[in-house]
C-alpha positions in Angstrom: -0.2 -0.1 0.0 1.4 3.6 -1.1 0.6 5.5 2.4 1.7 9.5 2.7 1.7 11.8 5.5 0.3 15.4 4.9 1.6 16.9 8.3 1.1 20.8 10.0 -0.5 23.0 12.3 -4.0 23.4 9.9 -4.4 26.6 12.2 -7.0 27.2 10.4 -7.5 25.0 7.4 -7.3 26.4 4.6 -8.7 25.8 0.8 -5.1 25.8 0.0 -4.2 22.7 2.4 -7.6 21.1 1.0 -6.0 21.4 -2.2 -2.8 19.7 -1.8 -4.9 16.8 0.1 -7.4 16.1 -2.3 -4.4 16.2 -4.9 -2.3 13.5 -2.8 -5.4 11.4 -2.2 -5.4 10.7 -6.0 -1.3 9.5 -6.2 -1.8 7.8 -2.7 -3.9 4.4 -1.5 -4.3 6.4 1.5 -3.2 9.7 3.0 -3.0 10.6 7.0 -3.4 14.1 7.0 -1.2 14.5 10.9 -1.9 17.5 12.6 1.2 18.8 14.9 0.6 19.3 18.6 3.3 22.1 19.0 3.6 23.5 22.3 5.7 26.2 21.3 3.1 28.1 18.9 0.0 29.2 20.6 -2.7 28.1 18.3 -6.0 29.9 17.7 -7.8 26.6 17.3 -7.4 23.5 20.0 -5.7 20.6 18.7 -8.8 18.1 18.9 -10.8 21.3 16.6 -8.5 21.4 14.2 -8.4 17.6 14.0 -12.6 17.6 14.5 -12.0 20.5 11.2 -10.0 18.3 9.4 -12.3 15.0 9.3 -15.4 17.3 8.2 -13.7 19.1 5.4 -12.0 15.6 3.9 -14.9 13.3 4.4 -15.4 13.4 0.8 -12.2 11.4 0.3 -12.6 7.9 1.3 -8.1 7.5 1.7 -8.0 10.3 3.3 -7.4 9.9 7.3 -7.0 12.5 10.2 -4.8 12.1 13.1 -2.8 14.3 15.5 1.0 13.7 16.4 3.5 14.7 18.5 7.5 14.5 18.1 9.3 13.8 15.2 8.0 13.2 11.5 10.0 10.5 10.8 9.3 8.8 14.0 5.1 9.2 13.2 5.9 8.2 9.5 7.6 4.8 10.7 4.7 4.1 13.5 1.8 4.3 10.4 4.1 2.7 7.6 4.3 5.7 5.2 7.3 6.0 3.6 6.4 10.2 1.9 5.7 13.2 3.2 3.7 15.5 0.7 4.0 19.5 1.1 2.9 22.1 -0.3 5.0 24.9 -1.9 3.5 28.2 -2.7 7.0 29.8 -2.8 10.3 30.2 -3.1 10.6 30.9 0.7 8.9 28.1 1.1 10.9 25.9 -0.8 13.8 26.6 1.2 12.9 25.7 4.7 11.0 22.6 3.3 13.9 21.6 1.6 16.0 21.6 4.7 13.5 19.6 6.7 13.6 17.0 3.6 17.4 16.4 3.8 17.3 15.9 7.7 14.1 13.4 7.4 16.2 11.6 4.8 19.3 11.7 6.9 17.3 11.0 9.7 15.4 7.8 8.5 15.3 7.6 5.0 11.6 9.9 4.5 11.1 11.1 1.2 9.1 14.1 0.6 7.0 15.1 -2.5 6.9 18.9 -2.8 3.7 19.6 -4.7 3.3 23.1 -6.2 0.3 24.8 -4.5 -2.5 25.4 -7.1 -2.3 29.0 -8.2 -5.6 30.1 -7.1 -4.4 29.1 -3.7 -0.6 30.1 -3.6 -0.9 33.7 -1.5 -2.9 31.7 1.4 -1.5 30.9 5.0 -2.9 30.2 8.2 -1.1 33.2 9.4 -2.6 35.8 6.8 -5.7 34.6 7.5 -5.8 34.6 11.1 -4.2 38.6 10.9 -7.0 39.3 8.2 -9.9 38.3 10.6 -8.5 39.3 13.6 -9.3 43.1 12.1 -13.0 41.7 11.1 -12.2 40.7 7.4 -14.2 37.9 5.3 -12.0 35.0 5.3 -14.8 32.7 4.2 -13.5 32.1 0.6 -9.8 31.2 2.0 -11.1 28.8 4.7 -11.9 25.3 4.1 -15.3 25.9 6.5 -16.4 28.7 8.1 -14.4 30.4 10.2 -15.0 33.4 12.6 -12.8 35.4 15.4 -14.2 36.7 18.3 -11.1 38.5 19.3 -11.4 36.0 22.1 
């Protein structure tokens, strides 16, 4: 079975994330969307809520499973029997960072990374940008994979 992992914080889930997940689901027998628990990053949505959001928006993809993980991605992939990580690339700046991560993952565990160019419709999207726009009352509904509201709380 060809199994891949799409890791990320997904805070919030964007249409760009969903596009990469959907395209990955056509390439692999199973895609695991792995939601990172990152204690060093203050999330807008709690970890369990991000998992629930992803389960909701990936329901149309029968070969996509959503899970949470903490620790090294290479360890998680080994536990799941996944030999490939799929990462969306929006710009050269993403590639610079992700290439270093991919090289580290190969060095640590022989884990391969597939870089998937983001659909140009979503190339400007980032979770950070969406959070900033929403914080100031902007409409981000067309950028997120489900309705998103920020109360300022």
